SETOR-741381 format. One line per 2 residues: number of its first residue (from 1); their letters; for each residue x, y, z of C-alpha. Coordinates in Angstrom, 3 decimals. Example, Ala and Ser with C-alpha at 12.3 -4.5 7.8 and 13.67 -1.06 7.14 Angstrom:
2
1) as) 12.300,-4.500,7.800  13.670,-1.060,7.140 .
//
This chain:
464
1) my) -219.657,37.070,120.597  -221.122,40.476,120.265 .
3) cn) -224.748,39.886,120.426  -224.026,36.887,123.310 .
5) yl) -222.574,39.773,125.623  -224.508,42.546,124.619 .
7) id) -227.758,40.512,125.677  -225.835,39.555,129.014 .
9) vl) -225.581,43.259,129.471  -229.023,43.752,128.351 .
11) dn) -230.250,40.854,130.791  -228.083,42.526,133.993 .
13) yi) -228.984,46.099,132.963  -232.523,45.137,133.386 .
15) nk) -232.957,42.789,136.219  -230.427,43.316,138.300 .
17) sq) -229.223,46.396,137.756  -225.753,46.243,138.253 .
19) ys) -224.744,49.068,135.402  -225.587,52.986,136.091 .
21) sv) -226.933,54.052,132.363  -223.252,55.232,131.353 .
23) df) -221.934,52.803,132.480  -224.475,50.582,129.989 .
25) ls) -224.058,53.653,127.127  -220.298,52.793,127.150 .
27) ci) -220.785,49.050,127.032  -223.132,49.357,124.040 .
29) kk) -221.417,51.317,121.875  -217.999,49.001,122.970 .
31) vm) -220.105,46.692,121.803  -221.004,47.809,118.700 .
33) gl) -218.781,50.546,117.517  -220.227,54.494,116.886 .
35) hm) -221.367,53.992,113.109  -224.432,51.806,114.427 .
37) tr) -226.308,54.358,115.505  -230.181,53.172,114.888 .
39) if) -229.136,50.020,116.487  -228.001,51.439,119.385 .
41) af) -231.247,53.947,119.385  -233.768,50.831,119.027 .
43) iv) -231.783,48.918,121.434  -232.100,52.180,124.155 .
45) vi) -235.885,52.251,122.955  -236.719,48.429,123.729 .
47) lw) -234.736,49.084,127.161  -236.513,51.684,128.569 .
49) sn) -239.578,50.135,127.976  -239.268,47.262,129.641 .
51) yg) -237.444,49.445,132.901  -240.240,51.506,132.339 .
53) ai) -242.608,48.209,132.221  -240.583,46.500,135.375 .
55) na) -240.623,49.956,137.433  -244.302,50.676,137.043 .
57) qd) -245.333,46.933,137.853  -243.127,47.084,140.728 .
59) ls) -245.378,50.842,141.739  -248.514,48.831,141.652 .
61) te) -246.857,46.217,143.805  -246.335,48.940,146.175 .
63) id) -250.018,50.468,146.408  -251.421,46.864,146.637 .
65) rl) -249.770,46.121,150.019  -249.569,49.565,151.318 .
67) tk) -253.582,49.831,150.601  -254.056,46.742,151.595 .
69) ni) -252.513,47.028,154.700  -254.708,50.890,155.374 .
71) es) -257.866,49.114,155.107  -259.042,47.278,158.612 .
73) dm) -257.787,50.666,159.760  -260.123,53.205,156.917 .
75) iq) -263.224,50.519,157.940  -262.548,50.500,161.768 .
77) wr) -262.641,54.766,160.801  -266.396,54.965,159.036 .
79) rh) -267.753,52.729,161.839  -266.857,55.472,164.435 .
81) fh) -268.196,58.289,161.473  -270.806,56.114,160.692 .
83) ey) -271.888,55.582,165.071  -271.231,59.992,165.394 .
85) pe) -272.655,61.095,162.957  -273.594,64.587,163.171 .
87) ls) -275.509,67.196,160.536  -274.154,70.279,158.288 .
89) nr) -272.231,72.991,160.184  -272.274,70.463,163.884 .
91) ef) -269.390,68.404,162.637  -267.267,69.433,165.485 .
93) kt) -266.527,66.045,167.081  -265.851,64.629,163.059 .
95) sd) -263.922,67.295,162.226  -261.581,66.447,165.461 .
97) yv) -261.165,63.061,164.687  -259.505,63.655,161.090 .
99) ae) -257.699,66.380,162.034  -256.164,63.723,164.964 .
101) hl) -255.580,61.583,162.057  -253.605,64.052,159.863 .
103) ks) -251.039,65.813,162.709  -249.968,62.104,162.881 .
105) lg) -249.378,61.901,159.827  -247.225,65.104,159.909 .
107) le) -249.451,66.479,157.862  -249.913,70.852,157.754 .
109) ve) -253.266,70.585,159.274  -255.644,74.151,158.747 .
111) rn) -258.852,73.886,160.931  -262.311,75.997,161.223 .
113) ia) -262.404,76.404,156.840  -266.019,76.959,156.125 .
115) kt) -267.075,77.072,160.203  -266.124,72.906,160.597 .
117) gl) -264.008,72.305,157.713  -260.167,71.281,157.650 .
119) vg) -257.096,70.716,155.236  -254.771,68.919,155.338 .
121) vl) -251.074,69.484,152.948  -248.833,66.885,152.175 .
123) dt) -245.952,68.916,150.695  -243.306,67.381,148.323 .
125) gk) -240.675,69.569,148.020  -240.564,68.929,144.766 .
127) pg) -242.344,70.449,141.527  -245.066,70.056,140.275 .
129) kt) -249.186,70.512,140.296  -251.088,71.195,143.275 .
131) ig) -254.035,68.403,143.645  -256.693,68.569,145.257 .
133) lr) -258.711,65.708,146.738  -262.241,65.474,148.475 .
135) ad) -264.844,64.049,150.689  -268.128,65.925,152.508 .
137) md) -268.699,65.163,156.455  -271.987,65.689,157.336 .
139) al) -274.827,63.449,157.796  -278.644,63.491,157.555 .
141) pv) -281.807,63.950,159.889  -282.682,60.242,159.317 .
143) ke) -283.503,57.564,161.440  -281.325,54.515,160.774 .
145) rv) -283.126,51.384,160.013  -280.451,48.537,159.407 .
147) dl) -279.490,45.812,161.846  -275.335,47.005,162.698 .
149) pf) -273.484,46.772,165.591  -271.872,50.126,165.136 .
151) as) -275.654,52.035,163.946  -276.253,55.588,165.329 .
153) ke) -277.778,56.566,167.501  -277.156,60.144,167.585 .
155) kg) -279.423,62.629,167.942  -279.336,66.412,166.551 .
157) ey) -281.172,69.794,165.721  -282.364,70.371,162.301 .
159) ng) -284.742,73.436,161.399  -285.622,74.361,165.625 .
161) qv) -286.449,70.146,165.832  -284.546,67.832,167.570 .
163) vd) -284.166,64.527,164.877  -282.438,61.330,164.564 .
165) vm) -279.064,61.419,162.831  -277.438,59.281,160.258 .
167) ha) -274.585,58.557,157.895  -277.536,57.996,155.131 .
169) cg) -275.481,58.949,152.034  -272.438,57.723,152.389 .
171) hd) -269.907,60.937,153.032  -268.573,58.356,156.772 .
173) ah) -267.276,56.391,153.611  -265.576,59.112,151.654 .
175) ma) -263.924,60.440,155.056  -262.414,57.269,155.714 .
177) il) -261.365,56.263,152.455  -259.733,59.775,151.941 .
179) ma) -258.303,59.848,154.931  -256.607,56.037,154.123 .
181) ta) -255.407,57.966,150.978  -253.623,60.505,153.079 .
183) sv) -251.931,58.074,154.607  -250.858,56.171,151.840 .
185) lv) -249.303,59.117,149.687  -247.254,60.250,152.733 .
187) km) -245.611,56.706,152.747  -245.055,57.105,148.653 .
189) ks) -244.162,60.399,149.303  -240.679,60.296,147.347 .
191) rl) -242.591,58.960,144.461  -244.536,62.071,144.247 .
193) tg) -244.590,65.694,142.685  -246.232,68.847,143.850 .
195) ki) -247.909,69.504,146.770  -251.721,67.406,147.598 .
197) vf) -254.802,68.584,149.571  -257.083,66.874,151.558 .
199) vf) -260.282,68.779,151.756  -262.417,67.373,154.124 .
201) qp) -266.061,69.926,153.386  -269.064,69.960,155.754 .
203) ae) -272.576,71.187,155.240  -272.701,68.977,151.429 .
205) eg) -276.069,68.380,152.383  -276.971,72.185,152.429 .
207) ap) -276.459,74.935,155.487  -279.156,74.811,158.234 .
209) lg) -281.763,77.674,157.484  -280.536,80.883,157.865 .
211) ek) -276.513,79.790,157.485  -273.609,79.764,154.963 .
213) gg) -271.475,76.913,154.401  -270.471,73.389,152.334 .
215) ae) -268.201,74.123,149.149  -269.102,77.478,148.681 .
217) lm) -268.335,79.306,151.450  -265.184,76.944,151.587 .
219) ia) -264.423,78.541,148.541  -265.674,82.078,149.546 .
221) eg) -263.063,81.777,152.498  -260.105,81.476,149.844 .
223) lm) -259.366,77.549,149.629  -258.400,77.535,145.666 .
225) ek) -256.449,80.345,146.035  -254.401,79.960,149.400 .
227) yg) -253.559,76.264,148.560  -253.287,76.743,144.965 .
229) ie) -255.699,74.096,144.015  -255.184,72.935,140.223 .
231) vi) -256.911,70.354,140.034  -259.078,68.514,141.722 .
233) yg) -261.132,64.826,142.374  -263.876,63.793,143.904 .
235) lh) -265.796,60.016,144.671  -269.082,59.003,145.513 .
237) is) -269.982,55.710,146.546  -272.935,54.632,145.117 .
239) si) -275.254,52.252,146.955  -277.092,51.001,143.901 .
241) td) -273.387,50.423,142.030  -271.834,46.826,141.980 .
243) vn) -269.051,47.566,144.414  -265.257,47.556,142.690 .
245) ti) -267.094,49.060,139.508  -266.538,52.877,138.671 .
247) ly) -268.941,55.030,137.096  -268.268,58.047,135.394 .
249) kp) -269.113,60.870,132.832  -267.946,63.732,130.697 .
251) mg) -269.225,66.998,130.735  -272.431,67.114,133.504 .
253) im) -272.670,63.845,135.409  -274.488,65.368,138.403 .
255) aa) -277.812,68.454,137.691  -277.677,72.022,138.591 .
257) vd) -280.907,72.339,141.840  -282.787,75.141,142.558 .
259) ml) -285.410,75.834,145.290  -288.662,77.143,144.232 .
261) ki) -291.213,78.591,146.680  -295.146,79.433,145.138 .
263) kv) -297.326,81.397,147.443  -300.980,81.222,145.738 .
265) ig) -302.961,84.420,147.434  -307.100,84.008,146.258 .
267) kq) -309.845,84.765,148.540  -311.021,83.603,151.149 .
269) vh) -314.994,82.320,151.325  -316.956,80.200,153.571 .
271) ga) -316.481,76.734,151.628  -320.339,76.124,151.695 .
273) sp) -320.285,78.946,148.818  -316.996,78.584,146.830 .
275) wg) -318.518,81.096,144.218  -317.880,83.794,146.705 .
277) gv) -313.841,83.415,146.827  -310.809,82.756,145.032 .
279) dp) -309.833,79.237,145.684  -305.918,79.341,145.995 .
281) iv) -305.846,75.076,146.699  -308.038,74.680,143.485 .
283) ts) -305.169,77.693,141.469  -302.570,75.639,143.034 .
285) aq) -303.497,72.124,141.972  -303.710,73.564,138.226 .
287) ii) -300.269,75.095,138.817  -299.247,71.113,139.675 .
289) mg) -300.868,69.846,136.518  -299.546,72.729,134.300 .
291) lq) -295.905,72.622,136.107  -295.587,69.235,135.042 .
293) ti) -295.857,70.230,130.615  -291.997,72.418,131.387 .
295) vs) -290.508,68.813,130.999  -292.704,67.176,128.760 .
297) rn) -293.302,69.881,126.580  -291.048,72.263,126.946 .
299) vn) -287.198,70.666,127.247  -285.440,68.833,124.947 .
301) it) -285.185,65.375,126.881  -282.923,64.216,123.598 .
303) ke) -280.413,66.563,124.792  -280.601,66.385,128.998 .
305) pa) -282.963,65.596,131.144  -284.874,68.105,133.250 .
307) vv) -286.913,67.592,136.881  -289.515,70.041,138.316 .
309) ti) -290.929,68.003,141.508  -293.449,70.023,143.962 .
311) gk) -292.805,68.037,147.610  -295.181,70.441,149.838 .
313) it) -297.788,71.617,149.742  -299.736,73.985,152.732 .
315) sg) -302.723,75.592,152.414  -305.944,75.800,155.509 .
317) nr) -306.919,75.226,158.795  -310.803,74.263,158.683 .
319) nn) -312.722,71.918,156.870  -315.250,74.239,155.959 .
321) ii) -312.960,77.664,155.024  -311.354,78.113,152.271 .
323) pe) -308.528,79.475,153.010  -307.198,83.053,151.214 .
325) ea) -302.988,81.346,150.700  -301.798,78.636,149.617 .
327) em) -298.058,78.012,149.691  -296.365,75.459,147.877 .
329) ig) -292.418,74.054,148.135  -290.489,71.986,145.484 .
331) ti) -286.816,71.773,143.789  -285.852,72.526,140.183 .
333) rt) -283.005,70.054,138.167  -281.019,70.509,135.255 .
335) ld) -277.784,69.889,133.513  -277.505,72.652,130.824 .
337) ke) -277.465,76.299,131.220  -279.891,77.293,128.741 .
339) mr) -282.136,74.747,129.370  -281.936,75.627,133.306 .
341) en) -282.939,79.195,132.482  -285.674,78.420,130.327 .
343) vh) -287.334,76.033,132.921  -286.838,78.864,135.097 .
345) rr) -288.671,81.146,132.366  -291.214,78.648,131.768 .
347) ir) -292.250,78.491,135.816  -292.872,82.076,136.179 .
349) ei) -295.205,82.833,133.274  -296.990,79.196,134.264 .
351) ve) -297.927,79.796,137.481  -298.360,83.439,137.311 .
353) gi) -300.553,82.910,133.589  -303.096,79.823,135.624 .
355) aa) -302.992,82.139,139.022  -304.499,85.333,136.615 .
357) sa) -306.725,82.715,134.643  -308.109,81.860,138.559 .
359) ga) -308.461,85.518,139.895  -305.856,84.939,141.763 .
361) ka) -302.531,86.446,142.542  -299.377,84.397,142.552 .
363) ev) -295.442,85.430,143.675  -292.498,82.791,142.550 .
365) di) -289.093,82.513,144.800  -286.490,80.979,142.381 .
367) it) -283.262,80.422,144.980  -280.746,79.198,142.797 .
369) gy) -278.425,76.261,144.932  -275.710,73.758,143.421 .
371) pv) -274.619,74.036,139.920  -274.216,71.451,137.067 .
373) ty) -271.225,68.512,138.585  -269.115,69.481,134.779 .
375) nd) -266.006,66.778,134.017  -263.477,68.279,132.298 .
377) pg) -263.607,66.167,128.992  -260.238,67.109,128.762 .
379) lt) -259.212,65.851,132.208  -260.991,63.179,132.486 .
381) ak) -259.935,61.576,128.638  -256.774,62.003,130.220 .
383) ml) -257.161,60.536,133.920  -259.737,57.520,132.357 .
385) ps) -256.529,55.049,132.060  -255.286,56.288,135.482 .
387) le) -259.187,54.759,136.762  -259.272,51.489,134.253 .
389) ka) -255.424,51.032,136.548  -257.345,50.568,139.924 .
391) ag) -260.446,49.079,138.637  -259.876,47.196,135.991 .
393) as) -260.965,48.504,132.359  -263.833,46.112,132.636 .
395) hv) -264.674,47.352,136.063  -264.978,51.203,134.814 .
397) rv) -267.786,52.180,132.784  -269.887,55.633,130.970 .
399) mp) -272.732,56.314,133.153  -275.911,58.549,131.888 .
401) am) -276.401,61.580,134.181  -278.226,62.130,137.275 .
403) tg) -279.963,64.852,138.623  -278.773,64.338,142.298 .
405) ae) -276.647,67.354,142.718  -273.268,68.321,144.228 .
407) df) -271.819,70.718,145.544  -268.265,69.427,144.535 .
409) sf) -270.097,71.428,141.517  -268.374,74.496,143.242 .
411) ya) -264.249,73.533,142.973  -265.373,72.097,138.655 .
413) qk) -266.036,75.551,138.172  -262.547,76.829,139.159 .
415) vp) -260.628,74.047,138.120  -260.839,70.992,136.129 .
417) gl) -262.369,68.589,137.881  -262.976,65.124,138.351 .
419) ff) -265.812,63.427,139.806  -267.013,59.613,139.503 .
421) fl) -269.120,56.916,141.467  -267.478,54.365,143.574 .
423) gg) -269.364,50.958,143.757  -271.527,49.686,147.462 .
425) kp) -273.933,47.762,146.825  -272.995,44.082,147.758 .
427) le) -273.421,41.495,144.093  -275.333,39.228,146.029 .
429) ie) -278.664,42.009,146.347  -280.120,43.303,142.831 .
431) tl) -280.412,46.427,142.485  -283.738,47.049,142.477 .
433) da) -283.656,45.331,146.117  -281.076,47.800,146.701 .
435) sq) -281.397,50.439,149.406  -281.506,53.862,148.528 .
437) hh) -279.626,57.245,149.659  -281.002,59.163,152.457 .
439) tp) -283.262,56.458,153.248  -283.365,54.487,156.536 .
441) df) -282.043,51.109,154.619  -279.158,52.977,153.014 .
443) yl) -276.216,49.924,152.824  -272.650,49.754,151.961 .
445) de) -270.408,46.963,151.354  -267.505,48.130,153.086 .
447) sg) -265.044,46.021,150.194  -265.778,48.333,148.009 .
449) fl) -263.256,51.030,150.060  -260.324,49.980,148.730 .
451) lg) -261.172,50.888,145.258  -261.286,54.057,146.241 .
453) vr) -258.162,54.571,147.591  -256.192,52.797,144.451 .
455) sf) -258.670,55.295,142.211  -257.257,58.472,143.864 .
457) iq) -253.624,57.370,144.792  -253.693,56.832,140.586 .
459) lv) -254.924,59.908,139.492  -252.493,61.776,142.189 .
461) ld) -249.656,59.633,140.594  -250.631,60.052,137.225 .
463) tk) -251.312,63.982,137.426  -248.544,66.037,135.210 .
//
């Protein structure tokens, strides 16, 4: 009889919520007797385990419902941004559009951070961590070639020239995903603790010449301290990763990037008598080939990859004159601090040594850019189950490090950060056939955006 009564109490408590926790404990004690503490403790463990599972299921259902309800709005926002892109530090209309949405949600909004950036804050009024969620806003000087009804026809000014402008890296999707995340989290406010800071950042692709911008400038203006951000999350859509897939990597996930400038100074002479001068073009060619030995002979590529690329060489103005100077610019990518220092040192040694051997002089200028985008190992391990909840464990995979760079790295130098990739490639397109980022044919499958929203929400819910 006691067993049947106990089962009935458990059933009603778990499934019908007819008893308060005090009533439940009182009933158990009356039925079983205070001396049966071990059995009682065992039953309590089972009860709360079942209750937690039911509560988690209810929460998952709520997230699915709220995210699905916002999907059509999110896609419209993304298409608006795609049709009307703006270049770095010029995201004026974009910023207005985002601000209007955040204000409509009742969030505290601050504008004009790092020129065109903005922040929205959701304060739950309850103790807890302050979590940063970041999206970038700028587009690229690329002419769109994709046949879409919302394809960009915008133009802008880049390095003094009028250029076509396109969201050729997915920042339009990043903004729409974060706006949708804000919409859902506002509706889930009663389930949240602490504060959520929605960071919409300009100039991730780099500020125009002579200007500062991006994450580094937002931090310099006091973003992290003012809002007390304790942990930060970011994502990047990938046009070459299957839709509804998440890729991550502990520690270095994206490379540090530095700009390389080299000037070779020779001696001008008639092209018909090269022995009378010092040819900076031939010397530059030798330097370019010498630089390739850094990665092949001086870098332990079993540890991390590295890249030294010369992207442009400029010299001379006539076919029969050997000019006095040649200039080269390039990029350096590394994923390790010590390796970064070693590569910089070897560049200087090789450039100056080859120039001297040819009778020329060389000036080397290395302009440091973004640091390594570093995923805090402890945070990554702790939050991996959250990404798996959002996507399903079979859709979350470790990736190799990328030699691309991201200025999310500056935030992750200040507080623990986690940056991951979200698939945006249609399943019917093979990876080798998918258009790369920063190209005129860049294309995204919008059905993958919803996973980005779910991922952000799950990370917020699970951050303690």
